[in-house]
Each structure stands twice: as structure tokens, then as C-alpha cells.
VEXKEPA-918278 format. One line per 8 residues: number of its first residue (from 1); for each residue x, y, z of N, C-alpha, C, CB. Coordinates in Angstrom, 3 decimals. Glycine has a CB too. Layout:
// VEXKEPA-918278
NUM = X:Y:Z:X:Y:Z:X:Y:Z:X:Y:Z | ...
***
This chain:
// VEXKEPA-918278
1 = 53.714:221.145:-37.665:52.394:220.718:-38.073:52.297:220.649:-39.582:51.337:221.649:-37.517 | 52.994:221.596:-40.264:52.931:221.615:-41.718:53.610:220.393:-42.319:53.569:222.884:-42.256 | 54.635:219.856:-41.670:55.329:218.690:-42.212:54.549:217.402:-41.946:56.734:218.585:-41.613 | 53.838:217.364:-40.874:53.096:216.145:-40.555:51.793:216.048:-41.331:52.810:216.083:-39.071 | 51.252:217.154:-41.764:49.990:217.129:-42.495:50.120:216.403:-43.834:49.491:218.547:-42.722 | 51.124:216.687:-44.656:51.242:215.935:-45.912:51.505:214.439:-45.669:52.368:216.525:-46.769 | 52.262:214.127:-44.640:52.514:212.716:-44.340:51.225:212.028:-43.910:53.589:212.574:-43.241 | 50.424:212.698:-43.125:49.156:212.150:-42.687:48.204:211.966:-43.865:48.527:213.053:-41.634
9 = 48.203:212.928:-44.789:47.339:212.824:-45.975:47.794:211.645:-46.833:47.365:214.148:-46.805 | 49.103:211.492:-47.020:49.622:210.378:-47.807:49.306:209.032:-47.145:51.134:210.527:-48.000 | 49.474:208.958:-45.867:49.175:207.725:-45.150:47.709:207.358:-45.294:49.542:207.860:-43.676 | 46.829:208.361:-45.140:45.397:208.127:-45.273:45.059:207.696:-46.697:44.606:209.388:-44.892 | 45.672:208.333:-47.682:45.429:207.991:-49.073:45.877:206.564:-49.372:46.147:208.975:-49.992 | 47.062:206.212:-48.915:47.553:204.855:-49.128:46.698:203.814:-48.394:49.004:204.751:-48.672 | 46.227:204.143:-47.227:45.387:203.222:-46.457:44.059:202.977:-47.156:45.141:203.770:-45.048 | 43.485:204.011:-47.688:42.188:203.890:-48.345:42.315:203.129:-49.663:41.581:205.278:-48.590
17 = 43.350:203.386:-50.416:43.484:202.770:-51.740:44.084:201.373:-51.684:44.335:203.641:-52.628 | 44.598:200.945:-50.572:45.080:199.583:-50.434:46.537:199.383:-50.763:44.289:198.707:-51.277 | 47.345:200.410:-50.700:48.768:200.257:-50.977:49.547:199.694:-49.799:49.351:201.576:-51.374 | 48.914:199.571:-48.676:49.593:199.020:-47.507:49.606:197.497:-47.621:48.898:199.475:-46.182 | 50.666:196.877:-47.189:50.697:195.406:-47.243:49.638:194.817:-46.305:52.111:194.872:-46.862 | 49.017:193.747:-46.754:47.981:193.119:-45.948:48.619:192.131:-44.981:46.938:192.414:-46.843 | 48.026:192.025:-43.833:48.502:191.073:-42.845:47.990:189.685:-43.217:48.043:191.475:-41.414 | 48.855:188.706:-43.113:48.468:187.331:-43.430:48.785:186.454:-42.238:49.193:186.814:-44.707
25 = 47.863:185.559:-41.954:48.065:184.637:-40.833:49.138:183.625:-41.212:46.734:183.916:-40.450 | 50.048:183.357:-40.305:51.140:182.438:-40.569:50.907:181.066:-39.963:52.422:183.008:-40.047 | 50.010:180.965:-38.986:49.794:179.713:-38.279:48.316:179.339:-38.333:50.278:179.819:-36.817 | 48.062:178.060:-38.532:46.691:177.584:-38.502:46.229:177.493:-37.049:46.563:176.211:-39.215 | 44.989:177.829:-36.833:44.426:177.765:-35.496:43.767:176.399:-35.330:43.405:178.927:-35.250 | 44.145:175.688:-34.294:43.603:174.360:-34.030:42.802:174.418:-32.736:44.739:173.289:-33.941 | 41.532:174.076:-32.846:40.654:174.069:-31.687:40.626:172.646:-31.120:39.211:174.562:-32.063 | 41.450:172.414:-30.120:41.620:171.071:-29.561:40.325:170.571:-28.934:42.745:171.062:-28.519
33 = 39.609:171.417:-28.250:38.364:170.969:-27.606:37.312:170.569:-28.639:37.805:172.075:-26.698 | 37.265:171.269:-29.771:36.315:170.895:-30.827:36.697:169.553:-31.441:36.260:171.984:-31.922 | 37.988:169.320:-31.629:38.447:168.038:-32.167:38.119:166.920:-31.192:39.963:168.073:-32.455 | 38.339:167.153:-29.914:38.032:166.154:-28.895:36.535:165.815:-28.906:38.461:166.660:-27.499 | 35.705:166.829:-29.031:34.262:166.603:-29.066:33.860:165.828:-30.315:33.512:167.937:-29.008 | 34.470:166.142:-31.454:34.165:165.408:-32.683:34.579:163.944:-32.578:34.861:166.061:-33.874 | 35.706:163.682:-31.942:36.147:162.299:-31.761:35.154:161.543:-30.891:37.556:162.251:-31.132 | 34.673:162.174:-29.835:33.680:161.532:-28.977:32.385:161.261:-29.736:33.396:162.400:-27.751
41 = 31.978:162.199:-30.577:30.758:162.003:-31.352:30.918:160.850:-32.344:30.385:163.292:-32.092 | 32.084:160.746:-32.956:32.330:159.646:-33.889:32.303:158.313:-33.149:33.684:159.833:-34.611 | 32.881:158.264:-31.961:32.855:157.030:-31.173:31.426:156.652:-30.794:33.712:157.183:-29.908 | 30.621:157.633:-30.424:29.221:157.364:-30.093:28.454:156.875:-31.311:28.555:158.618:-29.526 | 28.746:157.447:-32.473:28.085:157.002:-33.694:28.501:155.571:-34.049:28.410:157.955:-34.854 | 29.751:155.225:-33.816:30.204:153.861:-34.069:29.488:152.879:-33.141:31.731:153.756:-33.887 | 29.335:153.247:-31.880:28.616:152.389:-30.936:27.153:152.243:-31.339:28.716:152.954:-29.510 | 26.535:153.336:-31.763:25.139:153.278:-32.194:24.996:152.401:-33.437:24.602:154.695:-32.474
49 = 25.946:152.504:-34.353:25.912:151.679:-35.555:26.078:150.208:-35.206:27.000:152.115:-36.536 | 26.973:149.894:-34.286:27.179:148.507:-33.861:25.918:147.966:-33.185:28.389:148.405:-32.902 | 25.281:148.776:-32.354:24.040:148.362:-31.695:22.940:148.107:-32.721:23.583:149.429:-30.685 | 22.830:148.982:-33.697:21.820:148.792:-34.746:22.106:147.530:-35.546:21.774:150.012:-35.683 | 23.377:147.256:-35.838:23.739:146.037:-36.571:23.384:144.793:-35.762:25.242:146.036:-36.911 | 23.659:144.821:-34.467:23.308:143.695:-33.601:21.797:143.478:-33.555:23.848:143.926:-32.187 | 21.039:144.562:-33.476:19.585:144.448:-33.461:19.060:143.884:-34.779:18.950:145.810:-33.184 | 19.648:144.311:-35.897:19.240:143.789:-37.194:19.541:142.296:-37.293:19.944:144.550:-38.324
57 = 20.717:141.887:-36.854:21.071:140.468:-36.882:20.114:139.642:-36.027:22.509:140.270:-36.399 | 19.776:140.143:-34.851:18.843:139.435:-33.970:17.466:139.329:-34.613:18.739:140.147:-32.612 | 17.012:140.402:-35.228:15.706:140.383:-35.889:15.714:139.398:-37.060:15.327:141.798:-36.381 | 16.813:139.327:-37.800:16.898:138.375:-38.906:16.873:136.938:-38.393:18.171:138.620:-39.726 | 17.568:136.678:-37.281:17.550:135.331:-36.703:16.143:134.965:-36.228:18.551:135.233:-35.531 | 15.467:135.913:-35.594:14.105:135.651:-35.129:13.169:135.401:-36.305:13.591:136.824:-34.283 | 13.290:136.184:-37.350:12.447:135.995:-38.530:12.714:134.634:-39.163:12.691:137.118:-39.555 | 13.974:134.254:-39.260:14.324:132.958:-39.834:13.789:131.815:-38.976:15.843:132.836:-39.988
65 = 13.821:131.968:-37.673:13.304:130.912:-36.801:11.789:130.775:-36.917:13.689:131.190:-35.351 | 11.105:131.849:-37.265:9.657:131.800:-37.406:9.261:131.260:-38.780:9.054:133.191:-37.188 | 9.947:131.679:-39.828:9.515:131.361:-41.189:10.368:130.296:-41.864:9.527:132.602:-42.024 | 11.550:130.032:-41.378:12.461:129.137:-42.075:12.117:127.673:-41.904:13.848:129.372:-41.606 | 12.799:126.853:-42.700:12.621:125.406:-42.625:13.338:124.879:-41.393:13.148:124.711:-43.906 | 12.642:124.041:-40.659:13.232:123.463:-39.460:13.294:121.937:-39.561:12.434:123.883:-38.221 | 12.978:121.397:-40.724:13.047:119.961:-40.914:11.845:119.214:-40.388:14.259:119.437:-40.269 | 10.760:119.907:-40.097:9.569:119.229:-39.577:8.987:118.269:-40.608:8.509:120.255:-39.160
73 = 9.202:118.549:-41.899:8.666:117.671:-42.931:9.341:116.301:-42.903:8.835:118.310:-44.305 | 10.522:116.206:-42.331:11.244:114.937:-42.259:10.994:114.187:-40.952:12.725:115.183:-42.424 | 10.301:114.778:-40.036:10.123:114.184:-38.713:9.360:112.861:-38.777:9.390:115.158:-37.799 | 8.274:112.845:-39.503:7.462:111.626:-39.590:8.242:110.497:-40.272:6.151:111.907:-40.359 | 8.990:110.841:-41.301:9.788:109.829:-41.997:10.830:109.230:-41.065:10.470:110.433:-43.232 | 11.463:110.034:-40.281:12.470:109.542:-39.331:11.832:108.639:-38.272:13.192:110.726:-38.650 | 10.678:109.049:-37.775:10.005:108.247:-36.753:9.582:106.889:-37.316:8.781:108.999:-36.204 | 9.143:106.876:-38.560:8.782:105.596:-39.197:10.023:104.717:-39.362:8.110:105.839:-40.581
81 = 11.129:105.314:-39.688:12.367:104.557:-39.854:12.787:103.892:-38.567:13.474:105.454:-40.350 | 12.484:104.495:-37.442:12.824:103.913:-36.146:11.734:102.979:-35.628:13.077:105.014:-35.134 | 10.659:102.858:-36.353:9.564:101.980:-35.946:8.688:102.598:-34.873:10.111:100.671:-35.452 | 8.758:103.897:-34.692:7.960:104.542:-33.668:6.560:104.904:-34.149:8.661:105.772:-33.184 | 6.376:104.991:-35.475:5.077:105.341:-36.027:4.756:104.299:-37.082:5.064:106.799:-36.624 | 3.516:103.803:-37.040:3.115:102.810:-38.033:2.720:103.489:-39.320:1.962:101.951:-37.515 | 2.704:102.723:-40.393:2.289:103.242:-41.680:0.804:103.567:-41.626:2.596:102.233:-42.811 | 0.396:104.649:-42.271:-1.021:104.968:-42.250:-1.811:103.938:-43.040:-1.265:106.368:-42.808
89 = -3.017:103.696:-42.591:-3.896:102.740:-43.279:-4.358:103.336:-44.588:-5.114:102.361:-42.400 | -4.406:102.525:-45.617:-4.839:103.039:-46.899:-6.345:103.202:-46.889:-4.396:102.115:-48.043 | -6.841:104.217:-47.537:-8.255:104.510:-47.522:-9.049:103.580:-48.442:-8.479:105.945:-47.919 | -8.407:102.970:-49.406:-9.124:102.146:-50.373:-9.245:100.689:-49.969:-8.450:102.229:-51.692 | -8.678:100.247:-48.922:-8.793:98.989:-48.681:-8.710:97.867:-47.972:-8.540:98.822:-49.063
***
């Protein structure tokens, strides 16, 4: 008992003061299920982004069809060229 007591005291002293070598991890831990879930989330985000882009394009086409030029200002001129519409009567005479 007398021989083990000094060894125990030294071990405790070294443990408390940090003279023992520290354990270091040698291998990285890879969580495959978390990676799989992240890949699925990225794919869902890509699909959502594509859907939003398609909706934006459709809205732009609809807006352009409502507000854009459709050539209606040239319609009367074309009809006159084909002889389908007569020249308007002049108001002065």
C-alpha cells in the first residue's frame, strides 16, 4: 500500500495539471443521413426556384400581352391598302 500511494498521488497530480497526453481524433465523422437529407433539400430548393422562374416568365408574358404593342395602330392602314375600308370623309368639305 505504501508503494502504490506515491504512484497514485503522482498520477493524480499529473492528471490535474495536464501532463498526460491528450487524446486526438484521427478520423473525421461523416453523417451520411444528414448529407442525404441536405442533398434532398437542395434538390427541392432547385425545383422551387425553377417553378418560381417559370411563374415569373408567365407573368411577364401576360403583362406584355396586356400592355405591349400588338400592331393595332397599323390595322386600319392595312385594311385601306387592301381596299376594305374607304377613306374617311373630310370634315371641311
